C-alpha positions in Angstrom: -157.8 197.6 -161.1 -156.3 195.5 -164.2 -152.8 196.8 -162.7 -153.9 195.1 -159.2 -155.0 191.7 -160.6 -151.6 191.5 -162.6 -149.7 192.5 -159.5 -151.5 189.8 -157.5 -151.1 187.2 -160.2 -147.3 188.0 -160.6 -147.0 187.5 -156.8 -149.1 184.3 -156.5 -146.5 183.0 -159.3 -143.7 183.7 -157.7 -144.7 182.7 -154.3 -145.8 179.2 -155.7 -142.2 179.0 -157.0 -140.6 179.7 -153.3 -143.1 177.1 -152.0 -141.7 174.7 -154.2 -138.1 175.6 -153.6 -138.9 175.2 -149.9 -140.3 171.9 -150.0 -137.4 170.7 -151.5 -135.3 171.9 -148.4 -138.0 171.2 -145.8 -137.1 168.0 -143.8 -139.9 165.1 -143.1 -141.2 166.1 -139.5 -140.9 162.6 -137.8 -142.3 162.1 -134.5 -139.7 161.4 -131.4 -138.7 157.9 -130.8 -140.6 156.9 -134.0 -137.8 154.9 -135.2 -137.0 153.3 -131.9 -140.6 152.0 -131.1 -143.0 149.9 -133.2 -146.1 151.5 -131.3 -145.0 155.3 -131.7 -146.3 156.0 -135.4 -144.2 158.4 -137.6 -147.1 161.1 -137.6 -145.6 164.3 -136.1 -146.4 165.3 -132.3 -145.1 168.0 -130.5 -142.5 166.7 -127.9 -143.7 167.5 -124.6 -141.2 165.5 -122.3 -139.9 167.7 -119.6 -136.2 166.5 -119.9 -136.6 165.8 -124.1 -133.9 166.9 -126.1 -136.2 167.6 -129.0 -138.3 169.9 -127.3 -135.0 172.1 -126.2 -134.0 171.8 -129.7 -130.5 170.6 -128.9 -127.7 170.0 -131.5 -127.7 167.0 -133.1 -131.4 166.1 -133.1 -134.1 166.2 -136.0 -135.7 169.3 -136.8 -139.0 170.5 -134.7 -142.0 172.1 -136.7 -141.8 175.7 -136.3 -143.1 178.7 -138.6 -140.2 179.3 -140.1 -141.1 176.5 -142.0 -144.5 177.7 -143.2 -145.6 178.8 -147.0 -146.6 182.3 -148.0 -150.2 182.9 -146.8 -151.9 183.2 -150.1 -150.8 180.0 -151.5 -151.2 177.6 -148.7 -153.4 174.9 -149.3 -153.7 175.7 -153.0 -152.8 173.6 -155.9 -149.6 173.5 -157.8 -151.8 175.8 -160.7 -152.5 178.0 -157.7 -156.0 177.3 -157.6 -158.3 176.5 -154.4 -159.3 172.9 -154.3 -162.6 172.2 -153.3 -164.4 168.6 -153.2 -167.1 167.6 -155.6 -169.4 164.7 -155.3 -172.8 165.9 -157.2 -173.6 168.1 -160.1 -174.8 170.7 -157.7 -171.9 171.3 -156.1 -170.4 172.8 -159.4 -173.2 176.2 -159.4 -171.1 177.7 -156.3 -167.5 177.3 -157.9 -165.6 180.5 -159.1 -163.6 179.0 -162.2 -161.5 181.7 -162.3 -159.8 181.2 -158.3 -161.0 177.6 -158.1 -160.7 174.0 -159.2 -162.5 170.6 -158.5 -161.3 167.3 -157.2 -164.2 164.8 -157.9 -164.5 162.6 -154.8 -163.2 159.2 -154.9 -166.6 157.8 -153.5 -168.5 159.2 -156.6 -169.2 156.2 -159.3 -168.3 156.3 -163.0 -171.3 157.5 -164.5 -171.5 160.9 -162.2 -167.9 161.4 -162.7 -168.6 161.4 -166.2 -171.4 163.6 -165.9 -169.6 166.5 -163.6 -166.3 166.1 -165.8 -168.7 167.3 -169.0 -170.7 169.9 -167.1 -167.0 171.0 -165.9 -165.9 171.2 -169.3 -169.1 173.1 -170.4 -168.6 175.8 -167.5 -164.9 176.2 -167.9 -163.9 174.9 -164.7 -160.5 173.0 -164.4 -160.8 169.3 -162.7 -157.5 169.0 -160.7 -157.2 165.4 -159.6 -157.7 163.7 -162.8 -156.5 164.3 -166.6 -160.2 164.5 -167.7 -160.2 163.8 -171.4 -158.0 160.6 -171.0 -160.4 159.5 -168.0 -163.3 160.2 -169.9 -162.5 158.2 -173.0 -161.3 155.0 -170.5 -164.3 155.5 -168.2 -166.6 155.5 -171.4 -165.1 152.2 -172.9 -165.3 150.2 -169.5 -168.9 151.5 -169.1 -169.6 150.0 -172.3 -168.0 146.4 -172.0 -169.4 146.4 -168.3 -173.1 147.1 -169.8 -172.5 144.5 -172.9 -171.4 141.9 -170.4 -174.1 142.4 -168.3 -176.5 141.9 -171.0 -175.1 139.0 -172.0 -175.4 137.2 -168.4 -179.1 138.2 -168.7 -180.1 136.4 -171.8 -178.0 133.6 -170.8 -179.8 133.2 -167.6 -183.1 133.6 -169.7 -181.9 130.3 -172.3 -181.4 128.7 -169.1 -184.8 128.9 -167.8 -186.3 128.2 -170.7 -184.3 125.1 -171.3 -185.3 123.8 -167.7 -189.0 124.6 -168.4 -188.9 122.6 -171.5 -187.0 119.7 -169.5 -189.3 119.6 -166.7 -192.9 120.3 -168.5 -193.0 116.4 -170.5 -192.3 115.1 -167.1 -195.5 116.8 -165.5 -197.3 115.7 -168.8 -196.0 112.0 -167.9 -197.4 112.0 -164.6 -201.0 113.2 -165.7 -201.5 110.5 -168.0 -201.6 107.7 -165.7 -205.2 106.7 -165.6 -207.4 106.2 -162.3 -207.4 102.5 -162.6 -203.4 102.1 -162.7 -203.9 104.8 -159.5 -206.3 102.4 -157.5 -204.2 99.4 -158.4 -201.1 101.5 -157.2 -203.1 102.4 -154.0 -204.0 98.9 -153.0 -200.3 97.1 -153.3 -199.2 100.4 -151.1 -202.1 99.3 -148.5 -200.9 95.6 -148.5 -197.1 96.9 -147.9 -198.6 98.6 -144.9 -200.4 95.6 -143.5 -197.5 93.1 -144.4 -195.3 95.4 -142.6 -197.7 95.7 -139.2 -197.7 91.4 -139.4 
């Protein structure tokens, strides 16, 4: 059993090297007429024209996608380390991962808090994070989080102080209004009435 595992690991390593060398030789497959017309994107599509020289693979034309360019099956779609890449967005998804053959890629939509918790849990379980340098990212993210939290706290304190100042400024005005005696109020009302009457005349 051990000898079989060693052989398979050796095969995988050799296939990974082969894939790297193939990648250097492999051309970038471009769609027919992509360089001639703006509306045609560079994303590969197989040529289907009846008279297409590319479909007939005539000399002097760009290479076509064929099986000959394909990588070895056991290494296809794997990371450079040879591990299978699995997208992760929550902590519960880490339970299904096999650390011997699989590695995780943390989703771009996950927030920094959740990311940090996923990295810590992966470290405990011995799962490798493939799209990040986990230790460097964790240090940087923690510093940024602390700075953001302190900034938010300062902003909240400033708002509270402003509201307190406003309340203090508004309070004496209200007291002044209440200080007016009922006799003065009557006099003001009479003046207003006289104004209305004179305006009607």
